[in-house]
mmCIF file of the N, C-alpha and C atoms, coordinates in Angstrom:
data_MODEL
# 
_entry.id   MODEL 
# 
loop_
_atom_site.group_PDB 
_atom_site.id 
_atom_site.type_symbol 
_atom_site.label_atom_id 
_atom_site.label_alt_id 
_atom_site.label_comp_id 
_atom_site.label_asym_id 
_atom_site.label_entity_id 
_atom_site.label_seq_id 
_atom_site.pdbx_PDB_ins_code 
_atom_site.Cartn_x 
_atom_site.Cartn_y 
_atom_site.Cartn_z 
_atom_site.occupancy 
_atom_site.B_iso_or_equiv 
_atom_site.pdbx_formal_charge 
_atom_site.auth_seq_id 
_atom_site.auth_comp_id 
_atom_site.auth_asym_id 
_atom_site.auth_atom_id 
_atom_site.pdbx_PDB_model_num 
ATOM 1   N N  . MET A 1 1  ? 98.549  -68.970 212.562 1.00 0.00 ? 1  MET A N  1 
ATOM 2   C CA . MET A 1 1  ? 97.959  -69.673 211.455 1.00 0.00 ? 1  MET A CA 1 
ATOM 3   C C  . MET A 1 1  ? 98.218  -71.254 211.508 1.00 0.00 ? 1  MET A C  1 
ATOM 4   N N  . THR A 1 2  ? 96.954  -72.300 211.001 1.00 0.00 ? 2  THR A N  1 
ATOM 5   C CA . THR A 1 2  ? 97.679  -73.416 210.993 1.00 0.00 ? 2  THR A CA 1 
ATOM 6   C C  . THR A 1 2  ? 96.810  -74.284 209.539 1.00 0.00 ? 2  THR A C  1 
ATOM 7   N N  . ARG A 1 3  ? 98.046  -75.041 208.765 1.00 0.00 ? 3  ARG A N  1 
ATOM 8   C CA . ARG A 1 3  ? 97.338  -75.436 208.116 1.00 0.00 ? 3  ARG A CA 1 
ATOM 9   C C  . ARG A 1 3  ? 97.590  -76.841 208.110 1.00 0.00 ? 3  ARG A C  1 
ATOM 10  N N  . ARG A 1 4  ? 96.645  -77.507 207.296 1.00 0.00 ? 4  ARG A N  1 
ATOM 11  C CA . ARG A 1 4  ? 96.421  -79.193 207.202 1.00 0.00 ? 4  ARG A CA 1 
ATOM 12  C C  . ARG A 1 4  ? 97.190  -79.090 206.253 1.00 0.00 ? 4  ARG A C  1 
ATOM 13  N N  . LEU A 1 5  ? 97.716  -80.698 206.843 1.00 0.00 ? 5  LEU A N  1 
ATOM 14  C CA . LEU A 1 5  ? 98.731  -82.006 206.360 1.00 0.00 ? 5  LEU A CA 1 
ATOM 15  C C  . LEU A 1 5  ? 98.554  -82.175 206.139 1.00 0.00 ? 5  LEU A C  1 
ATOM 16  N N  . ASP A 1 6  ? 99.243  -83.338 205.651 1.00 0.00 ? 6  ASP A N  1 
ATOM 17  C CA . ASP A 1 6  ? 98.983  -85.147 205.903 1.00 0.00 ? 6  ASP A CA 1 
ATOM 18  C C  . ASP A 1 6  ? 100.638 -85.341 205.810 1.00 0.00 ? 6  ASP A C  1 
ATOM 19  N N  . LEU A 1 7  ? 100.381 -87.275 205.701 1.00 0.00 ? 7  LEU A N  1 
ATOM 20  C CA . LEU A 1 7  ? 100.648 -87.754 207.403 1.00 0.00 ? 7  LEU A CA 1 
ATOM 21  C C  . LEU A 1 7  ? 102.653 -86.899 206.184 1.00 0.00 ? 7  LEU A C  1 
ATOM 22  N N  . VAL A 1 8  ? 102.661 -87.916 205.217 1.00 0.00 ? 8  VAL A N  1 
ATOM 23  C CA . VAL A 1 8  ? 103.961 -87.492 204.026 1.00 0.00 ? 8  VAL A CA 1 
ATOM 24  C C  . VAL A 1 8  ? 104.656 -86.148 205.063 1.00 0.00 ? 8  VAL A C  1 
ATOM 25  N N  . ASP A 1 9  ? 103.613 -84.944 204.315 1.00 0.00 ? 9  ASP A N  1 
ATOM 26  C CA . ASP A 1 9  ? 104.065 -83.226 205.858 1.00 0.00 ? 9  ASP A CA 1 
ATOM 27  C C  . ASP A 1 9  ? 104.543 -83.978 206.569 1.00 0.00 ? 9  ASP A C  1 
ATOM 28  N N  . ALA A 1 10 ? 103.993 -84.363 207.841 1.00 0.00 ? 10 ALA A N  1 
ATOM 29  C CA . ALA A 1 10 ? 104.009 -84.872 209.162 1.00 0.00 ? 10 ALA A CA 1 
ATOM 30  C C  . ALA A 1 10 ? 105.730 -85.322 209.037 1.00 0.00 ? 10 ALA A C  1 
ATOM 31  N N  . PHE A 1 11 ? 106.256 -86.443 207.670 1.00 0.00 ? 11 PHE A N  1 
ATOM 32  C CA . PHE A 1 11 ? 107.028 -87.104 208.079 1.00 0.00 ? 11 PHE A CA 1 
ATOM 33  C C  . PHE A 1 11 ? 108.616 -86.558 207.656 1.00 0.00 ? 11 PHE A C  1 
ATOM 34  N N  . ARG A 1 12 ? 108.261 -85.528 206.454 1.00 0.00 ? 12 ARG A N  1 
ATOM 35  C CA . ARG A 1 12 ? 108.818 -84.197 206.076 1.00 0.00 ? 12 ARG A CA 1 
ATOM 36  C C  . ARG A 1 12 ? 109.378 -83.421 207.029 1.00 0.00 ? 12 ARG A C  1 
ATOM 37  N N  . ILE A 1 13 ? 108.318 -83.067 207.632 1.00 0.00 ? 13 ILE A N  1 
ATOM 38  C CA . ILE A 1 13 ? 108.806 -81.802 208.820 1.00 0.00 ? 13 ILE A CA 1 
ATOM 39  C C  . ILE A 1 13 ? 109.614 -82.631 210.178 1.00 0.00 ? 13 ILE A C  1 
ATOM 40  N N  . VAL A 1 14 ? 109.075 -84.056 210.778 1.00 0.00 ? 14 VAL A N  1 
ATOM 41  C CA . VAL A 1 14 ? 109.696 -84.727 211.714 1.00 0.00 ? 14 VAL A CA 1 
ATOM 42  C C  . VAL A 1 14 ? 111.751 -84.950 211.072 1.00 0.00 ? 14 VAL A C  1 
ATOM 43  N N  . ARG A 1 15 ? 111.777 -85.610 209.900 1.00 0.00 ? 15 ARG A N  1 
ATOM 44  C CA . ARG A 1 15 ? 113.086 -85.319 209.856 1.00 0.00 ? 15 ARG A CA 1 
ATOM 45  C C  . ARG A 1 15 ? 113.931 -83.858 209.389 1.00 0.00 ? 15 ARG A C  1 
ATOM 46  N N  . GLU A 1 16 ? 113.192 -83.447 208.804 1.00 0.00 ? 16 GLU A N  1 
ATOM 47  C CA . GLU A 1 16 ? 113.609 -81.800 208.808 1.00 0.00 ? 16 GLU A CA 1 
ATOM 48  C C  . GLU A 1 16 ? 114.343 -81.220 209.902 1.00 0.00 ? 16 GLU A C  1 
ATOM 49  N N  . LYS A 1 17 ? 113.256 -81.293 211.114 1.00 0.00 ? 17 LYS A N  1 
ATOM 50  C CA . LYS A 1 17 ? 113.423 -81.128 212.601 1.00 0.00 ? 17 LYS A CA 1 
ATOM 51  C C  . LYS A 1 17 ? 114.898 -82.512 213.196 1.00 0.00 ? 17 LYS A C  1 
ATOM 52  N N  . ILE A 1 18 ? 114.848 -83.372 213.107 1.00 0.00 ? 18 ILE A N  1 
ATOM 53  C CA . ILE A 1 18 ? 115.585 -84.769 212.710 1.00 0.00 ? 18 ILE A CA 1 
ATOM 54  C C  . ILE A 1 18 ? 117.215 -84.044 212.717 1.00 0.00 ? 18 ILE A C  1 
ATOM 55  N N  . LYS A 1 19 ? 116.784 -83.350 211.174 1.00 0.00 ? 19 LYS A N  1 
ATOM 56  C CA . LYS A 1 19 ? 118.601 -83.029 210.493 1.00 0.00 ? 19 LYS A CA 1 
ATOM 57  C C  . LYS A 1 19 ? 118.764 -81.708 211.416 1.00 0.00 ? 19 LYS A C  1 
ATOM 58  N N  . GLU A 1 20 ? 118.808 -81.067 212.086 1.00 0.00 ? 20 GLU A N  1 
ATOM 59  C CA . GLU A 1 20 ? 119.001 -79.904 212.850 1.00 0.00 ? 20 GLU A CA 1 
ATOM 60  C C  . GLU A 1 20 ? 119.876 -80.311 214.001 1.00 0.00 ? 20 GLU A C  1 
ATOM 61  N N  . TYR A 1 21 ? 119.562 -81.226 214.312 1.00 0.00 ? 21 TYR A N  1 
ATOM 62  C CA . TYR A 1 21 ? 120.071 -82.425 214.999 1.00 0.00 ? 21 TYR A CA 1 
ATOM 63  C C  . TYR A 1 21 ? 121.102 -83.347 215.335 1.00 0.00 ? 21 TYR A C  1 
ATOM 64  N N  . GLY A 1 22 ? 120.948 -83.555 214.801 1.00 0.00 ? 22 GLY A N  1 
ATOM 65  C CA . GLY A 1 22 ? 122.120 -83.997 213.113 1.00 0.00 ? 22 GLY A CA 1 
ATOM 66  C C  . GLY A 1 22 ? 122.367 -85.560 213.609 1.00 0.00 ? 22 GLY A C  1 
ATOM 67  N N  . SER A 1 23 ? 121.251 -86.110 214.920 1.00 0.00 ? 23 SER A N  1 
ATOM 68  C CA . SER A 1 23 ? 120.692 -87.805 214.638 1.00 0.00 ? 23 SER A CA 1 
ATOM 69  C C  . SER A 1 23 ? 119.178 -88.214 215.638 1.00 0.00 ? 23 SER A C  1 
ATOM 70  N N  . GLN A 1 24 ? 119.004 -89.075 215.427 1.00 0.00 ? 24 GLN A N  1 
ATOM 71  C CA . GLN A 1 24 ? 117.759 -89.000 215.739 1.00 0.00 ? 24 GLN A CA 1 
ATOM 72  C C  . GLN A 1 24 ? 117.760 -89.439 217.193 1.00 0.00 ? 24 GLN A C  1 
ATOM 73  N N  . ARG A 1 25 ? 119.523 -89.654 218.086 1.00 0.00 ? 25 ARG A N  1 
ATOM 74  C CA . ARG A 1 25 ? 119.088 -89.909 219.154 1.00 0.00 ? 25 ARG A CA 1 
ATOM 75  C C  . ARG A 1 25 ? 119.424 -88.176 220.213 1.00 0.00 ? 25 ARG A C  1 
ATOM 76  N N  . ASN A 1 26 ? 120.658 -86.769 218.891 1.00 0.00 ? 26 ASN A N  1 
ATOM 77  C CA . ASN A 1 26 ? 120.461 -86.016 219.710 1.00 0.00 ? 26 ASN A CA 1 
ATOM 78  C C  . ASN A 1 26 ? 118.733 -86.157 220.460 1.00 0.00 ? 26 ASN A C  1 
ATOM 79  N N  . PHE A 1 27 ? 117.989 -86.069 219.386 1.00 0.00 ? 27 PHE A N  1 
ATOM 80  C CA . PHE A 1 27 ? 116.470 -85.089 218.843 1.00 0.00 ? 27 PHE A CA 1 
ATOM 81  C C  . PHE A 1 27 ? 116.315 -85.595 219.879 1.00 0.00 ? 27 PHE A C  1 
ATOM 82  N N  . ALA A 1 28 ? 115.684 -87.053 220.529 1.00 0.00 ? 28 ALA A N  1 
ATOM 83  C CA . ALA A 1 28 ? 115.005 -87.620 221.578 1.00 0.00 ? 28 ALA A CA 1 
ATOM 84  C C  . ALA A 1 28 ? 115.814 -87.555 222.996 1.00 0.00 ? 28 ALA A C  1 
ATOM 85  N N  . GLN A 1 29 ? 116.927 -86.890 222.932 1.00 0.00 ? 29 GLN A N  1 
ATOM 86  C CA . GLN A 1 29 ? 117.992 -86.502 223.789 1.00 0.00 ? 29 GLN A CA 1 
ATOM 87  C C  . GLN A 1 29 ? 117.229 -85.235 224.109 1.00 0.00 ? 29 GLN A C  1 
ATOM 88  N N  . ALA A 1 30 ? 117.600 -84.701 223.311 1.00 0.00 ? 30 ALA A N  1 
ATOM 89  C CA . ALA A 1 30 ? 117.332 -83.220 223.690 1.00 0.00 ? 30 ALA A CA 1 
ATOM 90  C C  . ALA A 1 30 ? 116.083 -82.398 223.866 1.00 0.00 ? 30 ALA A C  1 
ATOM 91  N N  . HIS A 1 31 ? 115.109 -83.116 223.689 1.00 0.00 ? 31 HIS A N  1 
ATOM 92  C CA . HIS A 1 31 ? 113.034 -83.628 224.179 1.00 0.00 ? 31 HIS A CA 1 
ATOM 93  C C  . HIS A 1 31 ? 112.541 -84.665 224.773 1.00 0.00 ? 31 HIS A C  1 
ATOM 94  N N  . GLY A 1 32 ? 113.937 -85.429 225.909 1.00 0.00 ? 32 GLY A N  1 
ATOM 95  C CA . GLY A 1 32 ? 113.210 -86.737 226.280 1.00 0.00 ? 32 GLY A CA 1 
ATOM 96  C C  . GLY A 1 32 ? 112.225 -87.250 225.983 1.00 0.00 ? 32 GLY A C  1 
ATOM 97  N N  . ILE A 1 33 ? 112.636 -88.198 224.633 1.00 0.00 ? 33 ILE A N  1 
ATOM 98  C CA . ILE A 1 33 ? 111.488 -88.576 224.252 1.00 0.00 ? 33 ILE A CA 1 
ATOM 99  C C  . ILE A 1 33 ? 113.089 -89.914 224.124 1.00 0.00 ? 33 ILE A C  1 
ATOM 100 N N  . ARG A 1 34 ? 112.482 -90.594 223.806 1.00 0.00 ? 34 ARG A N  1 
ATOM 101 C CA . ARG A 1 34 ? 112.909 -92.662 223.569 1.00 0.00 ? 34 ARG A CA 1 
ATOM 102 C C  . ARG A 1 34 ? 113.072 -92.261 222.276 1.00 0.00 ? 34 ARG A C  1 
ATOM 103 N N  . GLU A 1 35 ? 114.706 -92.483 222.396 1.00 0.00 ? 35 GLU A N  1 
ATOM 104 C CA . GLU A 1 35 ? 114.851 -93.015 220.669 1.00 0.00 ? 35 GLU A CA 1 
ATOM 105 C C  . GLU A 1 35 ? 114.789 -93.912 220.524 1.00 0.00 ? 35 GLU A C  1 
ATOM 106 N N  . GLN A 1 36 ? 113.512 -94.924 220.483 1.00 0.00 ? 36 GLN A N  1 
ATOM 107 C CA . GLN A 1 36 ? 112.809 -95.966 220.009 1.00 0.00 ? 36 GLN A CA 1 
ATOM 108 C C  . GLN A 1 36 ? 111.383 -95.472 219.715 1.00 0.00 ? 36 GLN A C  1 
ATOM 109 N N  . ASP A 1 37 ? 111.110 -94.744 220.035 1.00 0.00 ? 37 ASP A N  1 
ATOM 110 C CA . ASP A 1 37 ? 109.784 -94.427 219.837 1.00 0.00 ? 37 ASP A CA 1 
ATOM 111 C C  . ASP A 1 37 ? 110.011 -93.285 218.368 1.00 0.00 ? 37 ASP A C  1 
ATOM 112 N N  . VAL A 1 38 ? 110.858 -92.329 218.587 1.00 0.00 ? 38 VAL A N  1 
ATOM 113 C CA . VAL A 1 38 ? 111.631 -91.639 217.091 1.00 0.00 ? 38 VAL A CA 1 
ATOM 114 C C  . VAL A 1 38 ? 111.802 -92.653 215.639 1.00 0.00 ? 38 VAL A C  1 
ATOM 115 N N  . SER A 1 39 ? 112.549 -94.024 216.082 1.00 0.00 ? 39 SER A N  1 
ATOM 116 C CA . SER A 1 39 ? 112.741 -94.695 214.563 1.00 0.00 ? 39 SER A CA 1 
ATOM 117 C C  . SER A 1 39 ? 111.208 -95.283 214.637 1.00 0.00 ? 39 SER A C  1 
ATOM 118 N N  . ASP A 1 40 ? 110.501 -95.963 216.498 1.00 0.00 ? 40 ASP A N  1 
ATOM 119 C CA . ASP A 1 40 ? 109.246 -96.732 215.503 1.00 0.00 ? 40 ASP A CA 1 
ATOM 120 C C  . ASP A 1 40 ? 109.151 -95.921 214.932 1.00 0.00 ? 40 ASP A C  1 
ATOM 121 N N  . ALA A 1 41 ? 108.706 -94.286 215.032 1.00 0.00 ? 41 ALA A N  1 
ATOM 122 C CA . ALA A 1 41 ? 107.831 -93.955 213.728 1.00 0.00 ? 41 ALA A CA 1 
ATOM 123 C C  . ALA A 1 41 ? 108.274 -93.607 212.719 1.00 0.00 ? 41 ALA A C  1 
ATOM 124 N N  . LEU A 1 42 ? 108.955 -93.754 212.027 1.00 0.00 ? 42 LEU A N  1 
ATOM 125 C CA . LEU A 1 42 ? 109.928 -92.981 211.167 1.00 0.00 ? 42 LEU A CA 1 
ATOM 126 C C  . LEU A 1 42 ? 109.534 -94.140 210.643 1.00 0.00 ? 42 LEU A C  1 
ATOM 127 N N  . CYS A 1 43 ? 110.783 -95.195 211.189 1.00 0.00 ? 43 CYS A N  1 
ATOM 128 C CA . CYS A 1 43 ? 109.863 -96.632 209.892 1.00 0.00 ? 43 CYS A CA 1 
ATOM 129 C C  . CYS A 1 43 ? 108.293 -96.702 209.757 1.00 0.00 ? 43 CYS A C  1 
ATOM 130 N N  . ASP A 1 44 ? 107.536 -96.007 210.656 1.00 0.00 ? 44 ASP A N  1 
ATOM 131 C CA . ASP A 1 44 ? 105.684 -96.322 210.022 1.00 0.00 ? 44 ASP A CA 1 
ATOM 132 C C  . ASP A 1 44 ? 105.592 -97.773 211.058 1.00 0.00 ? 44 ASP A C  1 
ATOM 133 N N  . ARG A 1 45 ? 106.802 -97.707 212.271 1.00 0.00 ? 45 ARG A N  1 
ATOM 134 C CA . ARG A 1 45 ? 105.865 -99.400 213.373 1.00 0.00 ? 45 ARG A CA 1 
ATOM 135 C C  . ARG A 1 45 ? 104.948 -99.226 214.343 1.00 0.00 ? 45 ARG A C  1 
ATOM 136 N N  . ARG A 1 46 ? 104.428 -97.775 214.921 1.00 0.00 ? 46 ARG A N  1 
ATOM 137 C CA . ARG A 1 46 ? 103.834 -96.853 215.067 1.00 0.00 ? 46 ARG A CA 1 
ATOM 138 C C  . ARG A 1 46 ? 103.360 -95.549 214.773 1.00 0.00 ? 46 ARG A C  1 
ATOM 139 N N  . PRO A 1 47 ? 102.612 -95.065 215.118 1.00 0.00 ? 47 PRO A N  1 
ATOM 140 C CA . PRO A 1 47 ? 102.261 -93.645 214.586 1.00 0.00 ? 47 PRO A CA 1 
ATOM 141 C C  . PRO A 1 47 ? 103.012 -92.416 215.568 1.00 0.00 ? 47 PRO A C  1 
ATOM 142 N N  . ILE A 1 48 ? 102.782 -91.351 215.012 1.00 0.00 ? 48 ILE A N  1 
ATOM 143 C CA . ILE A 1 48 ? 104.378 -90.154 215.655 1.00 0.00 ? 48 ILE A CA 1 
ATOM 144 C C  . ILE A 1 48 ? 103.948 -90.031 216.894 1.00 0.00 ? 48 ILE A C  1 
ATOM 145 N N  . PRO A 1 49 ? 104.245 -90.336 217.896 1.00 0.00 ? 49 PRO A N  1 
ATOM 146 C CA . PRO A 1 49 ? 104.337 -90.387 219.213 1.00 0.00 ? 49 PRO A CA 1 
ATOM 147 C C  . PRO A 1 49 ? 103.649 -88.568 219.097 1.00 0.00 ? 49 PRO A C  1 
ATOM 148 N N  . PRO A 1 50 ? 102.876 -88.273 220.190 1.00 0.00 ? 50 PRO A N  1 
ATOM 149 C CA . PRO A 1 50 ? 102.350 -86.923 220.798 1.00 0.00 ? 50 PRO A CA 1 
ATOM 150 C C  . PRO A 1 50 ? 103.849 -85.889 220.969 1.00 0.00 ? 50 PRO A C  1 
ATOM 151 N N  . ALA A 1 51 ? 104.450 -86.827 222.479 1.00 0.00 ? 51 ALA A N  1 
ATOM 152 C CA . ALA A 1 51 ? 106.087 -85.782 221.903 1.00 0.00 ? 51 ALA A CA 1 
ATOM 153 C C  . ALA A 1 51 ? 106.208 -85.372 220.541 1.00 0.00 ? 51 ALA A C  1 
ATOM 154 N N  . VAL A 1 52 ? 106.628 -86.622 219.960 1.00 0.00 ? 52 VAL A N  1 
ATOM 155 C CA . VAL A 1 52 ? 108.313 -86.672 218.970 1.00 0.00 ? 52 VAL A CA 1 
ATOM 156 C C  . VAL A 1 52 ? 107.368 -85.073 217.715 1.00 0.00 ? 52 VAL A C  1 
ATOM 157 N N  . LEU A 1 53 ? 106.073 -84.821 217.853 1.00 0.00 ? 53 LEU A N  1 
ATOM 158 C CA . LEU A 1 53 ? 105.368 -84.359 217.001 1.00 0.00 ? 53 LEU A CA 1 
ATOM 159 C C  . LEU A 1 53 ? 105.174 -82.557 217.928 1.00 0.00 ? 53 LEU A C  1 
ATOM 160 N N  . LYS A 1 54 ? 105.272 -82.254 219.347 1.00 0.00 ? 54 LYS A N  1 
ATOM 161 C CA . LYS A 1 54 ? 105.200 -81.445 219.531 1.00 0.00 ? 54 LYS A CA 1 
ATOM 162 C C  . LYS A 1 54 ? 106.650 -80.141 219.440 1.00 0.00 ? 54 LYS A C  1 
ATOM 163 N N  . ALA A 1 55 ? 107.857 -81.901 219.568 1.00 0.00 ? 55 ALA A N  1 
ATOM 164 C CA . ALA A 1 55 ? 109.091 -81.391 219.706 1.00 0.00 ? 55 ALA A CA 1 
ATOM 165 C C  . ALA A 1 55 ? 108.895 -80.473 218.039 1.00 0.00 ? 55 ALA A C  1 
ATOM 166 N N  . ALA A 1 56 ? 108.280 -80.954 216.840 1.00 0.00 ? 56 ALA A N  1 
ATOM 167 C CA . ALA A 1 56 ? 108.715 -81.342 215.414 1.00 0.00 ? 56 ALA A CA 1 
ATOM 168 C C  . ALA A 1 56 ? 107.407 -79.353 215.757 1.00 0.00 ? 56 ALA A C  1 
ATOM 169 N N  . GLY A 1 57 ? 106.703 -79.052 216.177 1.00 0.00 ? 57 GLY A N  1 
ATOM 170 C CA . GLY A 1 57 ? 105.817 -77.963 216.513 1.00 0.00 ? 57 GLY A CA 1 
ATOM 171 C C  . GLY A 1 57 ? 105.001 -78.459 215.999 1.00 0.00 ? 57 GLY A C  1 
ATOM 172 N N  . LEU A 1 58 ? 104.129 -79.541 215.525 1.00 0.00 ? 58 LEU A N  1 
ATOM 173 C CA . LEU A 1 58 ? 102.746 -80.417 215.162 1.00 0.00 ? 58 LEU A CA 1 
ATOM 174 C C  . LEU A 1 58 ? 102.127 -80.688 216.460 1.00 0.00 ? 58 LEU A C  1 
ATOM 175 N N  . ARG A 1 59 ? 100.798 -80.335 215.883 1.00 0.00 ? 59 ARG A N  1 
ATOM 176 C CA . ARG A 1 59 ? 99.839  -81.612 216.690 1.00 0.00 ? 59 ARG A CA 1 
ATOM 177 C C  . ARG A 1 59 ? 98.914  -82.327 215.464 1.00 0.00 ? 59 ARG A C  1 
ATOM 178 N N  . ARG A 1 60 ? 98.005  -83.546 215.635 1.00 0.00 ? 60 ARG A N  1 
ATOM 179 C CA . ARG A 1 60 ? 97.396  -83.957 215.340 1.00 0.00 ? 60 ARG A CA 1 
ATOM 180 C C  . ARG A 1 60 ? 96.029  -84.218 215.098 1.00 0.00 ? 60 ARG A C  1 
ATOM 181 N N  . VAL A 1 61 ? 95.565  -83.469 214.443 1.00 0.00 ? 61 VAL A N  1 
ATOM 182 C CA . VAL A 1 61 ? 94.290  -83.410 214.574 1.00 0.00 ? 61 VAL A CA 1 
ATOM 183 C C  . VAL A 1 61 ? 92.752  -83.762 213.571 1.00 0.00 ? 61 VAL A C  1 
ATOM 184 N N  . THR A 1 62 ? 91.992  -84.518 214.721 1.00 0.00 ? 62 THR A N  1 
ATOM 185 C CA . THR A 1 62 ? 91.391  -86.136 213.299 1.00 0.00 ? 62 THR A CA 1 
ATOM 186 C C  . THR A 1 62 ? 89.767  -85.049 213.375 1.00 0.00 ? 62 THR A C  1 
ATOM 187 N N  . TYR A 1 63 ? 89.384  -84.603 212.170 1.00 0.00 ? 63 TYR A N  1 
ATOM 188 C CA . TYR A 1 63 ? 88.363  -84.907 210.903 1.00 0.00 ? 63 TYR A CA 1 
ATOM 189 C C  . TYR A 1 63 ? 87.391  -85.841 210.820 1.00 0.00 ? 63 TYR A C  1 
ATOM 190 N N  . PHE A 1 64 ? 86.353  -85.491 210.670 1.00 0.00 ? 64 PHE A N  1 
ATOM 191 C CA . PHE A 1 64 ? 85.160  -86.111 210.286 1.00 0.00 ? 64 PHE A CA 1 
ATOM 192 C C  . PHE A 1 64 ? 84.639  -84.953 208.942 1.00 0.00 ? 64 PHE A C  1 
ATOM 193 N N  . GLU A 1 65 ? 83.899  -86.238 207.943 1.00 0.00 ? 65 GLU A N  1 
ATOM 194 C CA . GLU A 1 65 ? 83.234  -85.014 207.346 1.00 0.00 ? 65 GLU A CA 1 
ATOM 195 C C  . GLU A 1 65 ? 81.652  -86.147 206.438 1.00 0.00 ? 65 GLU A C  1 
ATOM 196 N N  . GLN A 1 66 ? 80.793  -85.657 206.193 1.00 0.00 ? 66 GLN A N  1 
ATOM 197 C CA . GLN A 1 66 ? 79.501  -85.914 206.039 1.00 0.00 ? 66 GLN A CA 1 
ATOM 198 C C  . GLN A 1 66 ? 80.106  -85.758 204.729 1.00 0.00 ? 66 GLN A C  1 
ATOM 199 N N  . VAL A 1 67 ? 79.121  -87.043 204.078 1.00 0.00 ? 67 VAL A N  1 
ATOM 200 C CA . VAL A 1 67 ? 79.025  -87.482 203.287 1.00 0.00 ? 67 VAL A CA 1 
ATOM 201 C C  . VAL A 1 67 ? 77.101  -87.956 202.700 1.00 0.00 ? 67 VAL A C  1 
ATOM 202 N N  . ASP A 1 68 ? 77.271  -87.974 200.735 1.00 0.00 ? 68 ASP A N  1 
ATOM 203 C CA . ASP A 1 68 ? 75.891  -87.656 200.551 1.00 0.00 ? 68 ASP A CA 1 
ATOM 204 C C  . ASP A 1 68 ? 76.043  -88.867 200.036 1.00 0.00 ? 68 ASP A C  1 
ATOM 205 N N  . GLU A 1 69 ? 74.429  -89.334 201.438 1.00 0.00 ? 69 GLU A N  1 
ATOM 206 C CA . GLU A 1 69 ? 73.756  -90.469 200.656 1.00 0.00 ? 69 GLU A CA 1 
ATOM 207 C C  . GLU A 1 69 ? 74.150  -91.668 199.098 1.00 0.00 ? 69 GLU A C  1 
ATOM 208 N N  . GLY A 1 70 ? 73.628  -90.879 198.359 1.00 0.00 ? 70 GLY A N  1 
ATOM 209 C CA . GLY A 1 70 ? 74.367  -90.971 197.053 1.00 0.00 ? 70 GLY A CA 1 
ATOM 210 C C  . GLY A 1 70 ? 75.971  -91.681 196.666 1.00 0.00 ? 70 GLY A C  1 
ATOM 211 N N  . ASN A 1 71 ? 76.695  -90.604 197.756 1.00 0.00 ? 71 ASN A N  1 
ATOM 212 C CA . ASN A 1 71 ? 78.718  -90.863 196.919 1.00 0.00 ? 71 ASN A CA 1 
ATOM 213 C C  . ASN A 1 71 ? 78.781  -92.125 198.406 1.00 0.00 ? 71 ASN A C  1 
ATOM 214 N N  . ALA A 1 72 ? 78.433  -92.202 199.343 1.00 0.00 ? 72 ALA A N  1 
ATOM 215 C CA . ALA A 1 72 ? 79.350  -93.326 199.822 1.00 0.00 ? 72 ALA A CA 1 
ATOM 216 C C  . ALA A 1 72 ? 79.676  -93.899 199.717 1.00 0.00 ? 72 ALA A C  1 
# 
């Protein structure tokens, strides 16, 4: 089952997963991710990389909604 999450949820889940490892460094090393990439994502300097999302059990999904002409 999948559940739609927002960016705040994603950050919370990633931070919870990092906490399980004790530090960003340990989390990054355990998953073969650069520590700087983890830090940059958590400081919102760049989007959360796919490898970090995968390590936290997440995936990014983009979707579009059709808007009625009167509501555009």
